[in-house]
N, C-alpha and C positions, 0 to 999 in steps of 0.2 A: 503494500499499500504506499502511495506517495505521501511524504511527510507534509503536514499542514503548517508551513512556515508562515510567520508574521510578514507583513509588508508595511513599510512606512509610507505615509504617516498613519499613526494610530489614531482613529477617530473616537471622540468621547463627547458625551453631553457636556454642556457649558460647565456646569458645576464641578464635575468630574476633572474637566481640563483646569479648571481653576486650582484644585488640589495639586495637579501636576506642576503648575507654576510654582506654588510654595515649595515643593519638594526640589525643583530644579534649582531654586535659589539657595537652599539650605543644605541639600544632600541627604539629609534625613531629617524628619521632624516628628511632632507629637501632635495629637488631636487638640490639645489647648492652644498650641501655637498655630494650628490651621484656623481654629476659631478666632484667635486674635487677629490674624492677617486678614481673613475674609470677612470678619464681622458676623459671622453665622452663629447661630445658637449651638449649644452642645449637641442637641437632638440632631439638627441639620448636618453637623460636621460628622456625627457618628453614622448617620444615614449614607452620606457620600462616601466616606471611607470604607464602610462595610460592602458597598457595591464594588469598589474597587479591588477590595481584597478577595471577593468572591470571583471576579473576572481574572485573578491571578496576576494583576498588575502592581498591586501593593503587597507588602509583606510586613507583618508584625515581628520585630527583632529583638525584643526584650524591653527592659525598663530604663527609663533615663534617672539620673541621680535626682533624689528627692530634694525640692526646694521647700519642703514643708507639706505636710499632708501625704496623700496617696501619690505613689510614683506614677507619672505618666508614662504609656507605652510608645516606645519609639517605632516609627513607620519609615520604610524605604521602598524604593521600586524592586520588584522582583527581577533579581539578575538572569533568570531564565528567560525572560523576554527576549533577549538578544543582546547585541553589541554595538557600539559606534567606534568611530574612527576619527582622528584629528591629523590634518596634514598642514604642517607650516612650512610654506615655501618662502625663502628669502632670496636674496640676490645672488648669494655665493654658497648657500646650504639649504638642505631640507631636512625636516623631522617628521616621523610619522609615529602615531601612538594609537594602540588598541585599547579600549577601555569598555567597562561593563556600563549598564544604562544609569548606573549612579555616578558615572564620571570617574571611578577608580581605575587608574592606568594599570593595565595588565602586562603589556609588552610595549617597547618603544625602542626606536633606533634613529640616529642622526648621522648624516654623512655630507660631504661637500657636494655642491651643485652649482651650475652656471644657468641662470635663466635666459641667457642668450641662445642656449641650445633650443631646437625645435620643440614645441609643446608636446608633440607625440613622444619624444625621447624622454624629457624630464618626467612628465605624468605617466608615461609607460612604467618608468622606473618606480613611481610611487605606487602603482597598482600592483607591481610584483612584491613590493615590500609589505603592503597590506596583506596579500596572499600568503606571504612568508610569515608574518607575525600571527595570522589566523591558524595556520597550520601548527605553529609551536603551541598554541592553545587548544589544538583540536576542534576548531570551530570551522564550520562550512560557510561559503560565501553567502547562503541564503539567510544566515543568522546576523549578518551585518545590516543593521536597520538604517543607520544614518552615517554619512561621511561629511565632516566639515573641513573646508580647504580655505586656507588663507594665501593670497598671491600679491606680490609686490607691485601694485599698479591700481589704477582707477578702475573699479567694478561696477558695472551695471546690475545692480543687486537683484532686480526682478528677472533679468534674463541669465545671470551667472556667467557673464562674459567680460573680459577685459576690453576696454575702449581707449585706443590711442595711448598704450603704455609705453613711456619713454624708455624704460630699461629693455623692453622685450617687445619690439614691434611685431614680430612674427606671431605673437599671441592674440593679436587683436580679433575679436569675434571667434575665437576658437571655442567650440563647444564642450567645455570642460565637464559640465554635468553629464551630458549624454556619454562622454568618453569613459567616465567612471561607471555609469549604469551599464554599459556594455559587459563589464566584468561582475558587477554587484547589482543585479536587476531588482533586487528586493530593497535596496537601499535608497533613502532620501539623499540628495547630494545638494549641499548648500555652499555657495562660493562668496567670499568677502575679501576685502582688502586686508593685508597682513596686520597693519595697525589697529584695525578694528577688532581683530580677534585677540590681540594683545591686551586691548582694554577689557575684553570679556574675561581674559585670563587674571588681570589684576583684580577685577571684581570678584572672582571666585576664590582666588587662593593668595592673593597679595593683600597690600595695606589698604586697598580701595573697597575691601569688604564693608558694607553698609554706607559708603560714599556715594551720594547722588549725583554730584556734578564735578567731574574731573576730566582731565586731559592725559593722555599717553602720548609722549613725543618719542618717536623712534628715529635715531641719528645714526645712519649707516652709510651704505652707498647712495642712498637718498634720504629725504627727511619727510616724515608723515606725521599725522596727528589723528588719534582716536579720540572721539568725543562722546562722553557719557552725560546725558541729560535725564534727569529725574530716574536714574537707574537703568536707563535704556540707551543703546548705541543709537546716535544721530548719524544717519547716513545722507540726509539732504534728499531732495526730490528725485535725483537720478543716481545716487550712490557715491558722488564724488566728494562729499564733505570731508574736510579735513586734510585736503591736499596742499599743505602749507609750504612744501618745498618749492612751489612755484609762485609763491609771493615774490614781487620784485623788491630787492633792497638796494640795487644800484643800476640805474638805466644805462649806464656806461659800462657794466660789467660784462664778464665773458657770455658767450652764447651757451644756453642750456640745452640739454637733450631735447627739451620740449620745442625749441626753436626760438624762444625769447631770450632777452638779455638780462643777465643780473639777478636770476633767480636765487632764492636763498640756498637751493640744493647745489647750485653750480658755484656758489660762493663759500658755503660752509660745510658740506657733507664730506664724507671720506675721500673721494677724488680730489676735490678741491684742497684738502689738506695735504694729500700726497704732493700735488703740484707745487704748493707753496714750500713744502720742505725740500723738494728738489731744487728750486729756485734759490732757497737760503743756502743749500750746500754748494750750488755752483757759484754763488756770489761770495763764498768765504764767510758767511755769518755763523756757521756751525761746523766745527771740526768733527763733532760726533756724527752728525748727519752726512757729512762728506765721506767719512770712513765707511758708514753703513752703506751708502750708496754705491761705492767702489765694491764692496764686498757683495752686493746684490745684483751686480752687473749692470749698474746705472739706474736701478729702480729703488724707490722707497715705499713703504706701506704705512698705514696709520700706526700700526704697532711699533715701527721703527720710532716714528715721532713720539709715541708713548713712552718708549724706553728713553728717548733723549729727555723728555719732561722728567722722568724719574731720576736722571743724572744732573738735574738743575740747569739743562741747556736753556739759555735765554732765548734764542731763535725759535726753538720748539714751543717753548712756553708762550711766546708772543703769537704763534700761529694758532695755539689753542684758545688763547684769550680773545684773539679776533674772531674766531669762529664762535665761541661762546656768546660774544657781544651781539653778533648779528642775529643768532638764534634768539637771544633774549629779547632784541628789539622787536622782533615778529611776535614772540609770544606776549610782549606787553600789549600789542594791538589786541591779541585773543582774550587777554585778562580783562581789559577794559570792556571789550565787547560781550564776553560770555560770563565773566565773574565766577570761575571754577573755584572750589575750595582747595583742590590738590592739582599739582602738576607732576606726572611721574616721567622721568628720563630714562629711555632704554636704548638698546641697539649697540652696535660694535663700538662706536665712538664714545659711548658712555663709560667705557673703561678706562677713559682718560682721568677719571677721578675728580678731585676737588677743584683743581684748577678750571675745568670746564664748568662745573656746577657754580662755582663763585661768579664767573663771568656772566652765566646766564642770569643768576640771581640779580646781580647788581644792575644789569641792563632792564630786567622787568621792573625792579623797585623804582629806578630812576625815571621810567617812562609811563608807568601805570599810575592810575588815580589812587589816592591813599585808602578810599573806602574798599576798592576792589583788592587790595592786598592786605587788609587788616587782619584777615584770617587765612591768608593764602600759604600753603605749604608747597615748597618746590624741592624734590629729592630724587635721587636715582631710584628706579624699581627695585624693590626687595625680591620680586619674583624672578628678576632676570630673564635669561633665556627660555625659562619654563613657560612664560606668560604666553608665547605663541601657540605651543602645542595644547595647553591646557585650554586656552580660548577657543581653538579650534574644535575641541571635544565639546565645550559649552555651546558653540554654534550648532553642532550637530544635534545636541540635545533639545536646543530651544524650539526647533520646528518638528520634533518627533511626535508630539501630541497635538491634535488639531481639534477644534471645536466643531461638533457635528453640525452640518449645514452651512458652515463657513467656506469661503473660498480658499482652498488648500494653496500653500506655498507652491511656487512653480516647480520645485524639485520633486513633487509627488508624481508628476506626469511622466 
């Protein structure tokens, strides 16, 4: 007899879908907590939870520590429902993780990658990795219910495709969702910008838990921003919100990959830091960088600049301070406009440490309105590189359950 495998999305009545929302935000929860969040009576909560338990969607997993009175029972999703996958694709790396429906990572792997490769090549590698991770856990492809994918470029969220991505022009309008559904037909596939999934990761496992208004700034080969408003990702009308790397900081500046001059990305991201370091080495401003460049065959990397900073090299320190100031000037505009309570800095360039962070903070404080910075916290992400893959898993889970009668997310077709 053919196995009756589930297929995403899983359709639920509105009240049961609301319980799923509470669980997704908390990982596991209790009936009193569901009542508190939803405003339901104890009887209403008990009725909806009992229905989900009977359907095999929820599972009672024991008692929570008592805060006085009777110990409440803990609830979580039934792991036997199936599994989800998070795929975090960066400019120079990719990470894939297999998780249960509670978001607990079971298997993960990371490796170098180049997004300038053809999408069939890089995404084909991702499919093979998913199959390999599933085999290690003894899981069939039919039990993978949802796949969340983060990519480094502007994403039309409703269609799940990249639109004019500066780093990877060959990926424009490539059908990422359909490419994965060929191998995993039971799965919902959700595609989003890589910084948006980092914001979801910060919300789930970082210092942004229970923070309603915050920004995540990724500084690497490019510069992007994930925007969290009232606890939800703000993507804009077409999915391109947060593409701050292409805000102009110098109309006479170098030509950016997008075709315009003086974009923040072209002036302050990883490649711009490399170019400034090479120029400093050639002009004799840094003996350390000159020696590193000769040892590297005429090339320098951001890590070389970082090493120079740790040695107290003034030329390298000035490069980082200049980059931080430009980034901070742009963030000041965002702070005045959006008034976030927190800004989290992440990405490869975030490894430069306090010299970068201080320069960013000074620029933000100098150019922002006092009220907008009264309670503003600007720090490096404590989640670090884990934010991307964790956020991709959260993205996969976010659309796994839908309300009966509602228009499903595009990935269900």
